[in-house]
N, C-alpha and C positions, 0 to 999 in steps of 0.2 A: 246286411252288411259285414265284411269280414272283420275278424276281432281286431286285427292289426290296425285297419282304417279307423275303427272305432276308438282305439286307444289314442292314435295320433290326433284326431279331432277333438276328443275330450281334453287331452292335455293341452292343446292349442287353446282351447276356450278357457281352461282354467289359467293359462298365462296372460290371455288378453284381458280377463275380467277384472283384475286390480287396476290395470291401465285405465279402463273405461271407467271404473268407479272413481277413480282419481280425477279423471277429465271432467266428471259431472259434479263433483264436490263444488259447493258455492265459493265464489272468491271472497276473501275477507275484505271488510270495508273500514276505512278510516274516516272518522267524522271530524273535519277540519274546521275549528271555530275561531273566529276572529271578530274582534270589535270594529276592524277597519274595513276598507274596500279592496277588491282584488287589484286594482291599479297600484294602490298604495303599499302593497306586499308582494309585488311581483318578483323581486330579486330575493326575498326571503323564502318565498314558496319555492323557488329553483333550488335554494339551498336545503330546504327540508326534503325535497324529492332526491336531492343527491346523496343525502344522508340515508334514506330509505333503501336507496340502491346498494348501499355498502353491506347490509345484511342479505341482499339478494331480492329486493321487492321493486318493480317497476310498474308504475301506474298504467292500468288498462291491460297488463298482461296477467300479472298474478296478485294485484291488489287493486281495489277501487277506493276512490277519495270522494266523499259527500262533503261539499263545501257549504258552509254557513258563514255570510258576511253580514254584519250588523251595520255596515255602512256609516261609521262613526255615531251611531245611535244606540248607546249603551243599554237603554232600557229594552231594546229588543232581544239582548242576549239570552234571558232566561227561556224565552220561547223557542229560540234557536236551539238551544242546549236541549230542552225537552223534546224537541222533534227528533234530534239525534239519539236520544234515550229510546223513544218509541220505535225507531227504526232498528234498535238493537245492533248498532254499528259494533264492530269488534274492538276498536280502540278509539278514544277522543283525543285529538292533537288540539289542545288549547294554546293559541299563539299570541298571547299577551296577558298582562295581569288581570285585567278585568274578565277576560274569557276563562282565564284559570279558576278564578274565585267562583264564578257563576257554574262552570262544569263541576266542579267539587261539590257544589250544593245540589246538583242535579242528579247524581247517581253515587252509589257506593258499591256498585258491582262492576260496571264497565271500566275497564283500565283507562286511565287518563295520563297523558304526557304533556306537561306544560314547559313552555319557554317563556319566562317571566323574569322581570326585574324585581328587585327587592328580596328580602329574607323570607322564604317560603314558610318557615316555621312561624315567624311573626305574622304572616298573612293566613295562617291556618291551613296551609296546603298539605303539609306533611308533619309527621310527629318528630322527626329529626332528619338531618341531611344524610346520615350513614344508614338510618333504618327508617325509611319513609313511613312504613306500615300502610295498611288499607290498600286503596286501588289507585293511588296517585304517586308519580314520580315525574322527573323531568330535569331541565336545565335552568338554573338561575344565573343572571348576569347583574352586575353592579350597575346601578343608575342613580338612586337618590344619594348615594354616599360620595358621588364625584363632584357635588356642588363647590366644595372647598377647592378642590383641584383646578375646576374651570375657572373659579374666581381668581386664583392664583395665576393662570395663564393670561387672563385679561389684564391683571395687574402688571405683569411683565411687558406687556405690549402698551398698555396705557397707564404708566405709574402715576400720572397726574390726575386720573380719574377719581373723583370723590364719591359722586352719586352714581350708584350702579342699579338699573332696574332688573327685576327677576320676574319674568313672565312665566306664569304656571296655570295648568288647568286644575281648578280647585276640586273637581270631582274624581281626580285620579288619586288612586290610593296611596302613592308614595310622595305626593306633593308636599305634605306637612313635614315629613322627614328631610326632603330636599331643601325646603326653605330654612328649616332649622340649621342644617349643615352650612347653608351659605352665610346665614346671620352670624354664627359662631366665628366663621373664617373672616368675615368683614371686620368685626370687632379687633381682631389680632392685626389688621394692616391698615385700620383706620378708614374704612369705607362706609358710606351711608347706603343702606338698602331700601328700595322703593318696590314693594311687591305689586305687580299687575296680574290680575286675574282674568282668565280667558276661558270660560266653558264652552264657547261655540266659536265658530270661524267669524262670525259678526263681532264678538267680542275682542278679537284680536284687533280688528280694525279700530275699535273704540279706544283700546289700550294704547295704541300708537297715537291716535288723535289727541289722547290726553297729555302727551309729552309737549305740547305747545305750552299748556300751563304749568307742568312739572318737568322741565327738561332733565334728561339724564345724561352722564358721560358715556356710559357703556351699558350692555345688556347681556344677561345670561338667561338663556331659554331652558326652562325645566324639561323633564322627561315625561312621557305619556304618548299614547296612539294619536290622539286628537292633534296635539302640536307636531308630532312626526309628520302626521298626513298633511299639514298645511306648511310644510317647509318652503315652498315656492312663495307662498303669500308672505310669510315671515322673512325670508330674504329680501323679497322686494320691498317690502315696508321698512326694513332696516336700512337698505340703501337709500330709499326715498328720503328718510328722515335723517340719514347720514349718521347712524348710532352703530359704532362697533360692536359686534356681538358674537359670542361663543355658543355653540349649539351641542346637544348631547350625542349626536350620531353623524357619521361622515356624509350620509345622504344630503344633509343640510349644506356642507361645503360644496358638494357636487352640484347642488341646486343654485349656488351663488352665495351662499353664506360665507362670512368672513373666515371662520375657523370653527372646527369641532374637536371635542374630545369625548371619547366614550368606548364602551365595549363593542366588539365586533359582532353585531347581532346576526349577521349571515353565518358566522361559525357557530353560534349558539343554536340557530334553527337546523343547521346540519347535524349537530349532536343530538337534537330533539328527534330529527328523522331516524338517526341510527338507533335511539332508544324505542321508537315506535317499531321499527322492524324487528328488533329483538323480543318484543312483546308479542308480536304477530307469530313468532316462532315458538311462543310457548313459556317464556320467561315472565315472572310475577313483578308487577310494579314494586311490591314491598321488598323484593330482593334486589332492587336496583338503586343504589345510592343516588341522591340528587347530584348531578354534575354541576360544577362551578366554571362558567366560561370565564378565562382570565386574559383573554387577548384584548388589548386596548389599541385605540388608533387615535392618532393626533393628526389632524388634516388642516392645511392652510391653502386659502385660495388667494393667490397672489393678484390675479385679475381684479378682484373685488378690493384687495388692499390698494392697489393702484388707484381705482375709482374713487376710494376714499382719501387718497393722498398719504397713505400710511405706509411706514416702511417698518418691516419686521425685524427685531434685533437678531443678530447671528446665532445667538444662543437658542432662540425658539426656532429658527429654520434648521438648525443642526439636529434637534430631537424630534422633528416632524416625521412621520411615517409616510407621509406623501404631500407634496406641493403641487397644487394645480396652477398651471401657467396657460 
């Protein structure tokens, strides 16, 4: 072989080798952990993928996602998290408070990005918001602290309501804080609170059936994945029993609930996707301050109001972010 030909072939091979090596590198894997079911988190999952795309990651092209869904059975979460750890995923995306707590307990080495309500410091997820430390960071949004605001909106709609039911999942980590917030607010405006506990979907039916013996004038539904995922059941039962209710997320109003006030969870999940992508690019969780989602949504369903024979005061309609007609 002539010297010139050999040099050309050798240099061409050297140029091609890094490309081939890069092409053969394994695709990073995100372990997605949720206490819910896929059908209940479809829009949030879409928002998470949108966030991933902002740093340049597209599922199936340059990142893979391993999904683990507990299907509303929280006792399955430890095994699901342990499976992701055994598979040595690149990042764990924990997408609710129960999943975040379990993921934190499962590993101290794999980076974790949470999307969770409540105070992540009090929950033990991070050392501080500005300096998370360890292998965990993420996005926090207000849930339990909105009980007083939601009760206030109910009062503006139904000022004559005296007995207000508060439906909660007793197993949810933030329930006690939410109930305390509502009780303090109720004292200031002369309301009586009746706490209704529903740890399962069947218990939701039982709670509403109990209203025949202990009628209430209005209802506030607490936060938590179980109740979020039962939004159609809750809206249907509230309509059947003709109980005006306020819910913590816009998806309840879209499902037929009377009104909702809470954080924009889709925006929080998008932000969690962005953080996950940044960690895939090499940033460390300890260096990424916990983000606080501050976008709130007040949604009114006028179709449900008409079915109840209710008229919203102009002041409430004026401050609504969306009115469903």
